[in-house]
mmCIF file of the N, C-alpha and C atoms, coordinates in Angstrom:
data_MODEL
# 
_entry.id   MODEL 
# 
loop_
_atom_site.group_PDB 
_atom_site.id 
_atom_site.type_symbol 
_atom_site.label_atom_id 
_atom_site.label_alt_id 
_atom_site.label_comp_id 
_atom_site.label_asym_id 
_atom_site.label_entity_id 
_atom_site.label_seq_id 
_atom_site.pdbx_PDB_ins_code 
_atom_site.Cartn_x 
_atom_site.Cartn_y 
_atom_site.Cartn_z 
_atom_site.occupancy 
_atom_site.B_iso_or_equiv 
_atom_site.pdbx_formal_charge 
_atom_site.auth_seq_id 
_atom_site.auth_comp_id 
_atom_site.auth_asym_id 
_atom_site.auth_atom_id 
_atom_site.pdbx_PDB_model_num 
ATOM 1   N N  . MET A 1 1  ? 45.717 31.177  -57.713 1.00 0.00 ? 1  MET A N  1 
ATOM 2   C CA . MET A 1 1  ? 45.840 29.934  -56.966 1.00 0.00 ? 1  MET A CA 1 
ATOM 3   C C  . MET A 1 1  ? 45.611 30.167  -55.481 1.00 0.00 ? 1  MET A C  1 
ATOM 4   N N  . MET A 1 2  ? 46.202 31.252  -54.970 1.00 0.00 ? 2  MET A N  1 
ATOM 5   C CA . MET A 1 2  ? 46.066 31.537  -53.547 1.00 0.00 ? 2  MET A CA 1 
ATOM 6   C C  . MET A 1 2  ? 44.621 31.881  -53.188 1.00 0.00 ? 2  MET A C  1 
ATOM 7   N N  . SER A 1 3  ? 43.922 32.578  -54.091 1.00 0.00 ? 3  SER A N  1 
ATOM 8   C CA . SER A 1 3  ? 42.527 32.911  -53.807 1.00 0.00 ? 3  SER A CA 1 
ATOM 9   C C  . SER A 1 3  ? 41.664 31.655  -53.767 1.00 0.00 ? 3  SER A C  1 
ATOM 10  N N  . LEU A 1 4  ? 42.031 30.660  -54.563 1.00 0.00 ? 4  LEU A N  1 
ATOM 11  C CA . LEU A 1 4  ? 41.307 29.391  -54.543 1.00 0.00 ? 4  LEU A CA 1 
ATOM 12  C C  . LEU A 1 4  ? 41.507 28.675  -53.211 1.00 0.00 ? 4  LEU A C  1 
ATOM 13  N N  . LEU A 1 5  ? 42.732 28.707  -52.691 1.00 0.00 ? 5  LEU A N  1 
ATOM 14  C CA . LEU A 1 5  ? 43.011 28.086  -51.392 1.00 0.00 ? 5  LEU A CA 1 
ATOM 15  C C  . LEU A 1 5  ? 42.273 28.802  -50.272 1.00 0.00 ? 5  LEU A C  1 
ATOM 16  N N  . VAL A 1 6  ? 42.223 30.123  -50.344 1.00 0.00 ? 6  VAL A N  1 
ATOM 17  C CA . VAL A 1 6  ? 41.524 30.894  -49.316 1.00 0.00 ? 6  VAL A CA 1 
ATOM 18  C C  . VAL A 1 6  ? 40.022 30.662  -49.412 1.00 0.00 ? 6  VAL A C  1 
ATOM 19  N N  . LYS A 1 7  ? 39.519 30.563  -50.630 1.00 0.00 ? 7  LYS A N  1 
ATOM 20  C CA . LYS A 1 7  ? 38.085 30.379  -50.838 1.00 0.00 ? 7  LYS A CA 1 
ATOM 21  C C  . LYS A 1 7  ? 37.596 29.037  -50.277 1.00 0.00 ? 7  LYS A C  1 
ATOM 22  N N  . TYR A 1 8  ? 38.391 28.004  -50.445 1.00 0.00 ? 8  TYR A N  1 
ATOM 23  C CA . TYR A 1 8  ? 37.988 26.662  -50.018 1.00 0.00 ? 8  TYR A CA 1 
ATOM 24  C C  . TYR A 1 8  ? 38.802 26.152  -48.833 1.00 0.00 ? 8  TYR A C  1 
ATOM 25  N N  . LYS A 1 9  ? 39.231 27.041  -47.957 1.00 0.00 ? 9  LYS A N  1 
ATOM 26  C CA . LYS A 1 9  ? 40.113 26.633  -46.863 1.00 0.00 ? 9  LYS A CA 1 
ATOM 27  C C  . LYS A 1 9  ? 39.446 25.659  -45.901 1.00 0.00 ? 9  LYS A C  1 
ATOM 28  N N  . PHE A 1 10 ? 38.175 25.843  -45.600 1.00 0.00 ? 10 PHE A N  1 
ATOM 29  C CA . PHE A 1 10 ? 37.510 24.927  -44.676 1.00 0.00 ? 10 PHE A CA 1 
ATOM 30  C C  . PHE A 1 10 ? 37.380 23.532  -45.283 1.00 0.00 ? 10 PHE A C  1 
ATOM 31  N N  . GLY A 1 11 ? 37.059 23.447  -46.548 1.00 0.00 ? 11 GLY A N  1 
ATOM 32  C CA . GLY A 1 11 ? 36.967 22.148  -47.210 1.00 0.00 ? 11 GLY A CA 1 
ATOM 33  C C  . GLY A 1 11 ? 38.302 21.438  -47.278 1.00 0.00 ? 11 GLY A C  1 
ATOM 34  N N  . LEU A 1 12 ? 39.363 22.188  -47.573 1.00 0.00 ? 12 LEU A N  1 
ATOM 35  C CA . LEU A 1 12 ? 40.694 21.585  -47.657 1.00 0.00 ? 12 LEU A CA 1 
ATOM 36  C C  . LEU A 1 12 ? 41.199 21.120  -46.295 1.00 0.00 ? 12 LEU A C  1 
ATOM 37  N N  . VAL A 1 13 ? 40.930 21.905  -45.271 1.00 0.00 ? 13 VAL A N  1 
ATOM 38  C CA . VAL A 1 13 ? 41.307 21.488  -43.914 1.00 0.00 ? 13 VAL A CA 1 
ATOM 39  C C  . VAL A 1 13 ? 40.510 20.248  -43.522 1.00 0.00 ? 13 VAL A C  1 
ATOM 40  N N  . GLY A 1 14 ? 39.249 20.203  -43.900 1.00 0.00 ? 14 GLY A N  1 
ATOM 41  C CA . GLY A 1 14 ? 38.425 19.031  -43.623 1.00 0.00 ? 14 GLY A CA 1 
ATOM 42  C C  . GLY A 1 14 ? 38.937 17.779  -44.303 1.00 0.00 ? 14 GLY A C  1 
ATOM 43  N N  . ILE A 1 15 ? 39.409 17.924  -45.535 1.00 0.00 ? 15 ILE A N  1 
ATOM 44  C CA . ILE A 1 15 ? 39.985 16.784  -46.255 1.00 0.00 ? 15 ILE A CA 1 
ATOM 45  C C  . ILE A 1 15 ? 41.228 16.276  -45.538 1.00 0.00 ? 15 ILE A C  1 
ATOM 46  N N  . LEU A 1 16 ? 42.080 17.190  -45.119 1.00 0.00 ? 16 LEU A N  1 
ATOM 47  C CA . LEU A 1 16 ? 43.316 16.806  -44.429 1.00 0.00 ? 16 LEU A CA 1 
ATOM 48  C C  . LEU A 1 16 ? 43.022 16.137  -43.084 1.00 0.00 ? 16 LEU A C  1 
ATOM 49  N N  . VAL A 1 17 ? 42.176 16.762  -42.289 1.00 0.00 ? 17 VAL A N  1 
ATOM 50  C CA . VAL A 1 17 ? 41.845 16.211  -40.970 1.00 0.00 ? 17 VAL A CA 1 
ATOM 51  C C  . VAL A 1 17 ? 41.099 14.884  -41.113 1.00 0.00 ? 17 VAL A C  1 
ATOM 52  N N  . GLY A 1 18 ? 40.162 14.813  -42.042 1.00 0.00 ? 18 GLY A N  1 
ATOM 53  C CA . GLY A 1 18 ? 39.410 13.583  -42.256 1.00 0.00 ? 18 GLY A CA 1 
ATOM 54  C C  . GLY A 1 18 ? 40.282 12.435  -42.715 1.00 0.00 ? 18 GLY A C  1 
ATOM 55  N N  . GLY A 1 19 ? 41.244 12.725  -43.582 1.00 0.00 ? 19 GLY A N  1 
ATOM 56  C CA . GLY A 1 19 ? 42.163 11.684  -44.038 1.00 0.00 ? 19 GLY A CA 1 
ATOM 57  C C  . GLY A 1 19 ? 43.015 11.145  -42.911 1.00 0.00 ? 19 GLY A C  1 
ATOM 58  N N  . ILE A 1 20 ? 43.511 12.047  -42.077 1.00 0.00 ? 20 ILE A N  1 
ATOM 59  C CA . ILE A 1 20 ? 44.326 11.622  -40.930 1.00 0.00 ? 20 ILE A CA 1 
ATOM 60  C C  . ILE A 1 20 ? 43.492 10.796  -39.961 1.00 0.00 ? 20 ILE A C  1 
ATOM 61  N N  . LEU A 1 21 ? 42.291 11.266  -39.660 1.00 0.00 ? 21 LEU A N  1 
ATOM 62  C CA . LEU A 1 21 ? 41.438 10.529  -38.725 1.00 0.00 ? 21 LEU A CA 1 
ATOM 63  C C  . LEU A 1 21 ? 40.949 9.205   -39.318 1.00 0.00 ? 21 LEU A C  1 
ATOM 64  N N  . GLY A 1 22 ? 40.711 9.168   -40.620 1.00 0.00 ? 22 GLY A N  1 
ATOM 65  C CA . GLY A 1 22 ? 40.310 7.921   -41.270 1.00 0.00 ? 22 GLY A CA 1 
ATOM 66  C C  . GLY A 1 22 ? 41.397 6.869   -41.189 1.00 0.00 ? 22 GLY A C  1 
ATOM 67  N N  . TYR A 1 23 ? 42.641 7.281   -41.438 1.00 0.00 ? 23 TYR A N  1 
ATOM 68  C CA . TYR A 1 23 ? 43.748 6.330   -41.329 1.00 0.00 ? 23 TYR A CA 1 
ATOM 69  C C  . TYR A 1 23 ? 43.969 5.918   -39.878 1.00 0.00 ? 23 TYR A C  1 
ATOM 70  N N  . ALA A 1 24 ? 43.834 6.869   -38.951 1.00 0.00 ? 24 ALA A N  1 
ATOM 71  C CA . ALA A 1 24 ? 43.990 6.541   -37.529 1.00 0.00 ? 24 ALA A CA 1 
ATOM 72  C C  . ALA A 1 24 ? 42.927 5.539   -37.089 1.00 0.00 ? 24 ALA A C  1 
ATOM 73  N N  . TYR A 1 25 ? 41.710 5.689   -37.609 1.00 0.00 ? 25 TYR A N  1 
ATOM 74  C CA . TYR A 1 25 ? 40.649 4.735   -37.282 1.00 0.00 ? 25 TYR A CA 1 
ATOM 75  C C  . TYR A 1 25 ? 41.021 3.339   -37.784 1.00 0.00 ? 25 TYR A C  1 
ATOM 76  N N  . TYR A 1 26 ? 41.545 3.262   -39.002 1.00 0.00 ? 26 TYR A N  1 
ATOM 77  C CA . TYR A 1 26 ? 41.985 1.967   -39.531 1.00 0.00 ? 26 TYR A CA 1 
ATOM 78  C C  . TYR A 1 26 ? 43.100 1.382   -38.672 1.00 0.00 ? 26 TYR A C  1 
ATOM 79  N N  . HIS A 1 27 ? 44.058 2.214   -38.309 1.00 0.00 ? 27 HIS A N  1 
ATOM 80  C CA . HIS A 1 27 ? 45.244 1.736   -37.598 1.00 0.00 ? 27 HIS A CA 1 
ATOM 81  C C  . HIS A 1 27 ? 44.919 1.275   -36.177 1.00 0.00 ? 27 HIS A C  1 
ATOM 82  N N  . PHE A 1 28 ? 44.119 2.044   -35.455 1.00 0.00 ? 28 PHE A N  1 
ATOM 83  C CA . PHE A 1 28 ? 43.877 1.737   -34.046 1.00 0.00 ? 28 PHE A CA 1 
ATOM 84  C C  . PHE A 1 28 ? 42.642 0.875   -33.815 1.00 0.00 ? 28 PHE A C  1 
ATOM 85  N N  . ILE A 1 29 ? 41.607 1.022   -34.608 1.00 0.00 ? 29 ILE A N  1 
ATOM 86  C CA . ILE A 1 29 ? 40.362 0.289   -34.363 1.00 0.00 ? 29 ILE A CA 1 
ATOM 87  C C  . ILE A 1 29 ? 40.170 -0.800  -35.409 1.00 0.00 ? 29 ILE A C  1 
ATOM 88  N N  . GLY A 1 30 ? 40.279 -0.457  -36.679 1.00 0.00 ? 30 GLY A N  1 
ATOM 89  C CA . GLY A 1 30 ? 40.229 -1.350  -37.835 1.00 0.00 ? 30 GLY A CA 1 
ATOM 90  C C  . GLY A 1 30 ? 39.556 -2.696  -37.677 1.00 0.00 ? 30 GLY A C  1 
ATOM 91  N N  . CYS A 1 31 ? 39.437 -3.377  -38.764 1.00 0.00 ? 31 CYS A N  1 
ATOM 92  C CA . CYS A 1 31 ? 38.791 -4.684  -38.806 1.00 0.00 ? 31 CYS A CA 1 
ATOM 93  C C  . CYS A 1 31 ? 39.865 -5.754  -38.988 1.00 0.00 ? 31 CYS A C  1 
ATOM 94  N N  . THR A 1 32 ? 39.973 -6.670  -38.066 1.00 0.00 ? 32 THR A N  1 
ATOM 95  C CA . THR A 1 32 ? 41.018 -7.695  -38.135 1.00 0.00 ? 32 THR A CA 1 
ATOM 96  C C  . THR A 1 32 ? 40.634 -8.865  -39.037 1.00 0.00 ? 32 THR A C  1 
ATOM 97  N N  . THR A 1 33 ? 39.347 -9.085  -39.252 1.00 0.00 ? 33 THR A N  1 
ATOM 98  C CA . THR A 1 33 ? 38.923 -10.227 -40.057 1.00 0.00 ? 33 THR A CA 1 
ATOM 99  C C  . THR A 1 33 ? 38.931 -9.933  -41.548 1.00 0.00 ? 33 THR A C  1 
ATOM 100 N N  . GLY A 1 34 ? 38.889 -8.671  -41.929 1.00 0.00 ? 34 GLY A N  1 
ATOM 101 C CA . GLY A 1 34 ? 38.864 -8.302  -43.342 1.00 0.00 ? 34 GLY A CA 1 
ATOM 102 C C  . GLY A 1 34 ? 37.481 -8.300  -43.950 1.00 0.00 ? 34 GLY A C  1 
ATOM 103 N N  . SER A 1 35 ? 36.449 -8.521  -43.155 1.00 0.00 ? 35 SER A N  1 
ATOM 104 C CA . SER A 1 35 ? 35.089 -8.564  -43.688 1.00 0.00 ? 35 SER A CA 1 
ATOM 105 C C  . SER A 1 35 ? 34.379 -7.211  -43.635 1.00 0.00 ? 35 SER A C  1 
ATOM 106 N N  . CYS A 1 36 ? 35.002 -6.229  -43.030 1.00 0.00 ? 36 CYS A N  1 
ATOM 107 C CA . CYS A 1 36 ? 34.401 -4.896  -42.938 1.00 0.00 ? 36 CYS A CA 1 
ATOM 108 C C  . CYS A 1 36 ? 34.686 -4.126  -44.228 1.00 0.00 ? 36 CYS A C  1 
ATOM 109 N N  . ALA A 1 37 ? 33.671 -3.506  -44.785 1.00 0.00 ? 37 ALA A N  1 
ATOM 110 C CA . ALA A 1 37 ? 33.824 -2.839  -46.081 1.00 0.00 ? 37 ALA A CA 1 
ATOM 111 C C  . ALA A 1 37 ? 34.718 -1.606  -46.006 1.00 0.00 ? 37 ALA A C  1 
ATOM 112 N N  . ILE A 1 38 ? 34.570 -0.800  -44.977 1.00 0.00 ? 38 ILE A N  1 
ATOM 113 C CA . ILE A 1 38 ? 35.309 0.462   -44.905 1.00 0.00 ? 38 ILE A CA 1 
ATOM 114 C C  . ILE A 1 38 ? 36.644 0.295   -44.204 1.00 0.00 ? 38 ILE A C  1 
ATOM 115 N N  . THR A 1 39 ? 36.687 -0.424  -43.113 1.00 0.00 ? 39 THR A N  1 
ATOM 116 C CA . THR A 1 39 ? 37.896 -0.458  -42.287 1.00 0.00 ? 39 THR A CA 1 
ATOM 117 C C  . THR A 1 39 ? 38.830 -1.623  -42.580 1.00 0.00 ? 39 THR A C  1 
ATOM 118 N N  . SER A 1 40 ? 38.563 -2.409  -43.610 1.00 0.00 ? 40 SER A N  1 
ATOM 119 C CA . SER A 1 40 ? 39.439 -3.550  -43.884 1.00 0.00 ? 40 SER A CA 1 
ATOM 120 C C  . SER A 1 40 ? 40.729 -3.139  -44.587 1.00 0.00 ? 40 SER A C  1 
ATOM 121 N N  . LYS A 1 41 ? 40.715 -2.021  -45.302 1.00 0.00 ? 41 LYS A N  1 
ATOM 122 C CA . LYS A 1 41 ? 41.907 -1.540  -46.016 1.00 0.00 ? 41 LYS A CA 1 
ATOM 123 C C  . LYS A 1 41 ? 42.154 -0.079  -45.646 1.00 0.00 ? 41 LYS A C  1 
ATOM 124 N N  . PRO A 1 42 ? 43.413 0.326   -45.537 1.00 0.00 ? 42 PRO A N  1 
ATOM 125 C CA . PRO A 1 42 ? 43.697 1.718   -45.159 1.00 0.00 ? 42 PRO A CA 1 
ATOM 126 C C  . PRO A 1 42 ? 43.231 2.725   -46.209 1.00 0.00 ? 42 PRO A C  1 
ATOM 127 N N  . LEU A 1 43 ? 43.258 2.346   -47.474 1.00 0.00 ? 43 LEU A N  1 
ATOM 128 C CA . LEU A 1 43 ? 42.814 3.264   -48.519 1.00 0.00 ? 43 LEU A CA 1 
ATOM 129 C C  . LEU A 1 43 ? 41.319 3.557   -48.394 1.00 0.00 ? 43 LEU A C  1 
ATOM 130 N N  . ASN A 1 44 ? 40.537 2.530   -48.090 1.00 0.00 ? 44 ASN A N  1 
ATOM 131 C CA . ASN A 1 44 ? 39.094 2.721   -47.947 1.00 0.00 ? 44 ASN A CA 1 
ATOM 132 C C  . ASN A 1 44 ? 38.758 3.640   -46.778 1.00 0.00 ? 44 ASN A C  1 
ATOM 133 N N  . SER A 1 45 ? 39.357 3.394   -45.632 1.00 0.00 ? 45 SER A N  1 
ATOM 134 C CA . SER A 1 45 ? 39.027 4.213   -44.464 1.00 0.00 ? 45 SER A CA 1 
ATOM 135 C C  . SER A 1 45 ? 39.570 5.630   -44.606 1.00 0.00 ? 45 SER A C  1 
ATOM 136 N N  . THR A 1 46 ? 40.717 5.805   -45.277 1.00 0.00 ? 46 THR A N  1 
ATOM 137 C CA . THR A 1 46 ? 41.244 7.147   -45.503 1.00 0.00 ? 46 THR A CA 1 
ATOM 138 C C  . THR A 1 46 ? 40.360 7.909   -46.482 1.00 0.00 ? 46 THR A C  1 
ATOM 139 N N  . ALA A 1 47 ? 39.925 7.258   -47.546 1.00 0.00 ? 47 ALA A N  1 
ATOM 140 C CA . ALA A 1 47 ? 39.037 7.909   -48.514 1.00 0.00 ? 47 ALA A CA 1 
ATOM 141 C C  . ALA A 1 47 ? 37.708 8.276   -47.866 1.00 0.00 ? 47 ALA A C  1 
ATOM 142 N N  . TYR A 1 48 ? 37.155 7.380   -47.069 1.00 0.00 ? 48 TYR A N  1 
ATOM 143 C CA . TYR A 1 48 ? 35.910 7.668   -46.362 1.00 0.00 ? 48 TYR A CA 1 
ATOM 144 C C  . TYR A 1 48 ? 36.106 8.838   -45.403 1.00 0.00 ? 48 TYR A C  1 
ATOM 145 N N  . GLY A 1 49 ? 37.240 8.866   -44.725 1.00 0.00 ? 49 GLY A N  1 
ATOM 146 C CA . GLY A 1 49 ? 37.532 9.968   -43.811 1.00 0.00 ? 49 GLY A CA 1 
ATOM 147 C C  . GLY A 1 49 ? 37.652 11.299  -44.525 1.00 0.00 ? 49 GLY A C  1 
ATOM 148 N N  . THR A 1 50 ? 38.267 11.309  -45.718 1.00 0.00 ? 50 THR A N  1 
ATOM 149 C CA . THR A 1 50 ? 38.393 12.566  -46.453 1.00 0.00 ? 50 THR A CA 1 
ATOM 150 C C  . THR A 1 50 ? 37.036 13.086  -46.907 1.00 0.00 ? 50 THR A C  1 
ATOM 151 N N  . VAL A 1 51 ? 36.178 12.192  -47.360 1.00 0.00 ? 51 VAL A N  1 
ATOM 152 C CA . VAL A 1 51 ? 34.836 12.610  -47.785 1.00 0.00 ? 51 VAL A CA 1 
ATOM 153 C C  . VAL A 1 51 ? 34.042 13.139  -46.593 1.00 0.00 ? 51 VAL A C  1 
ATOM 154 N N  . MET A 1 52 ? 34.070 12.421  -45.488 1.00 0.00 ? 52 MET A N  1 
ATOM 155 C CA . MET A 1 52 ? 33.343 12.875  -44.305 1.00 0.00 ? 52 MET A CA 1 
ATOM 156 C C  . MET A 1 52 ? 33.931 14.175  -43.751 1.00 0.00 ? 52 MET A C  1 
ATOM 157 N N  . GLY A 1 53 ? 35.246 14.296  -43.774 1.00 0.00 ? 53 GLY A N  1 
ATOM 158 C CA . GLY A 1 53 ? 35.886 15.523  -43.311 1.00 0.00 ? 53 GLY A CA 1 
ATOM 159 C C  . GLY A 1 53 ? 35.495 16.714  -44.153 1.00 0.00 ? 53 GLY A C  1 
ATOM 160 N N  . TYR A 1 54 ? 35.469 16.533  -45.478 1.00 0.00 ? 54 TYR A N  1 
ATOM 161 C CA . TYR A 1 54 ? 35.059 17.631  -46.354 1.00 0.00 ? 54 TYR A CA 1 
ATOM 162 C C  . TYR A 1 54 ? 33.615 18.027  -46.086 1.00 0.00 ? 54 TYR A C  1 
ATOM 163 N N  . LEU A 1 55 ? 32.743 17.044  -45.963 1.00 0.00 ? 55 LEU A N  1 
ATOM 164 C CA . LEU A 1 55 ? 31.333 17.355  -45.723 1.00 0.00 ? 55 LEU A CA 1 
ATOM 165 C C  . LEU A 1 55 ? 31.125 18.055  -44.383 1.00 0.00 ? 55 LEU A C  1 
ATOM 166 N N  . MET A 1 56 ? 31.842 17.620  -43.357 1.00 0.00 ? 56 MET A N  1 
ATOM 167 C CA . MET A 1 56 ? 31.684 18.227  -42.031 1.00 0.00 ? 56 MET A CA 1 
ATOM 168 C C  . MET A 1 56 ? 32.236 19.646  -41.983 1.00 0.00 ? 56 MET A C  1 
ATOM 169 N N  . PHE A 1 57 ? 33.405 19.870  -42.573 1.00 0.00 ? 57 PHE A N  1 
ATOM 170 C CA . PHE A 1 57 ? 34.034 21.184  -42.497 1.00 0.00 ? 57 PHE A CA 1 
ATOM 171 C C  . PHE A 1 57 ? 33.439 22.173  -43.492 1.00 0.00 ? 57 PHE A C  1 
ATOM 172 N N  . SER A 1 58 ? 32.916 21.708  -44.609 1.00 0.00 ? 58 SER A N  1 
ATOM 173 C CA . SER A 1 58 ? 32.363 22.628  -45.596 1.00 0.00 ? 58 SER A CA 1 
ATOM 174 C C  . SER A 1 58 ? 31.062 23.262  -45.117 1.00 0.00 ? 58 SER A C  1 
ATOM 175 N N  . VAL A 1 59 ? 30.461 22.705  -44.094 1.00 0.00 ? 59 VAL A N  1 
ATOM 176 C CA . VAL A 1 59 ? 29.263 23.307  -43.511 1.00 0.00 ? 59 VAL A CA 1 
ATOM 177 C C  . VAL A 1 59 ? 29.594 24.684  -42.940 1.00 0.00 ? 59 VAL A C  1 
ATOM 178 N N  . PHE A 1 60 ? 30.810 24.852  -42.435 1.00 0.00 ? 60 PHE A N  1 
ATOM 179 C CA . PHE A 1 60 ? 31.215 26.106  -41.811 1.00 0.00 ? 60 PHE A CA 1 
ATOM 180 C C  . PHE A 1 60 ? 31.780 27.114  -42.807 1.00 0.00 ? 60 PHE A C  1 
ATOM 181 N N  . GLN A 1 61 ? 31.826 26.748  -44.075 1.00 0.00 ? 61 GLN A N  1 
ATOM 182 C CA . GLN A 1 61 ? 32.368 27.640  -45.101 1.00 0.00 ? 61 GLN A CA 1 
ATOM 183 C C  . GLN A 1 61 ? 31.337 28.724  -45.413 1.00 0.00 ? 61 GLN A C  1 
ATOM 184 N N  . PRO A 1 62 ? 31.737 29.996  -45.323 1.00 0.00 ? 62 PRO A N  1 
ATOM 185 C CA . PRO A 1 62 ? 30.774 31.073  -45.594 1.00 0.00 ? 62 PRO A CA 1 
ATOM 186 C C  . PRO A 1 62 ? 30.398 31.115  -47.073 1.00 0.00 ? 62 PRO A C  1 
ATOM 187 N N  . LYS A 1 63 ? 29.172 31.550  -47.330 1.00 0.00 ? 63 LYS A N  1 
ATOM 188 C CA . LYS A 1 63 ? 28.701 31.683  -48.705 1.00 0.00 ? 63 LYS A CA 1 
ATOM 189 C C  . LYS A 1 63 ? 29.406 32.857  -49.365 1.00 0.00 ? 63 LYS A C  1 
ATOM 190 N N  . VAL A 1 64 ? 29.807 32.672  -50.601 1.00 0.00 ? 64 VAL A N  1 
ATOM 191 C CA . VAL A 1 64 ? 30.482 33.730  -51.352 1.00 0.00 ? 64 VAL A CA 1 
ATOM 192 C C  . VAL A 1 64 ? 29.469 34.362  -52.293 1.00 0.00 ? 64 VAL A C  1 
ATOM 193 N N  . LYS A 1 65 ? 29.325 35.678  -52.187 1.00 0.00 ? 65 LYS A N  1 
ATOM 194 C CA . LYS A 1 65 ? 28.405 36.387  -53.068 1.00 0.00 ? 65 LYS A CA 1 
ATOM 195 C C  . LYS A 1 65 ? 29.085 36.625  -54.408 1.00 0.00 ? 65 LYS A C  1 
ATOM 196 N N  . GLU A 1 66 ? 28.404 36.240  -55.473 1.00 0.00 ? 66 GLU A N  1 
ATOM 197 C CA . GLU A 1 66 ? 28.950 36.444  -56.809 1.00 0.00 ? 66 GLU A CA 1 
ATOM 198 C C  . GLU A 1 66 ? 28.423 37.757  -57.367 1.00 0.00 ? 66 GLU A C  1 
ATOM 199 N N  . GLU A 1 67 ? 29.311 38.510  -57.973 1.00 0.00 ? 67 GLU A N  1 
ATOM 200 C CA . GLU A 1 67 ? 28.921 39.769  -58.593 1.00 0.00 ? 67 GLU A CA 1 
ATOM 201 C C  . GLU A 1 67 ? 28.709 39.539  -60.080 1.00 0.00 ? 67 GLU A C  1 
ATOM 202 N N  . ASN A 1 68 ? 27.608 40.040  -60.586 1.00 0.00 ? 68 ASN A N  1 
ATOM 203 C CA . ASN A 1 68 ? 27.349 39.954  -62.022 1.00 0.00 ? 68 ASN A CA 1 
ATOM 204 C C  . ASN A 1 68 ? 28.011 41.137  -62.704 1.00 0.00 ? 68 ASN A C  1 
ATOM 205 N N  . ALA A 1 69 ? 29.056 40.873  -63.447 1.00 0.00 ? 69 ALA A N  1 
ATOM 206 C CA . ALA A 1 69 ? 29.780 41.976  -64.100 1.00 0.00 ? 69 ALA A CA 1 
ATOM 207 C C  . ALA A 1 69 ? 29.535 41.994  -65.583 1.00 0.00 ? 69 ALA A C  1 
# 
């Protein structure tokens, strides 16, 4: 389990940071009319933030060489 966390640490940190920033975007900027697809609900903006956070942080994840045993 710990090796899995170490292996994907950048992606997991990206999910956490993206979720926090997605909710913060909803809370501070958000859409007051409810017509915005992403920012009208906190779940939507948090989910979008987690996906974007994972994609942004996983770019910095080093490639793991697999050994053929």
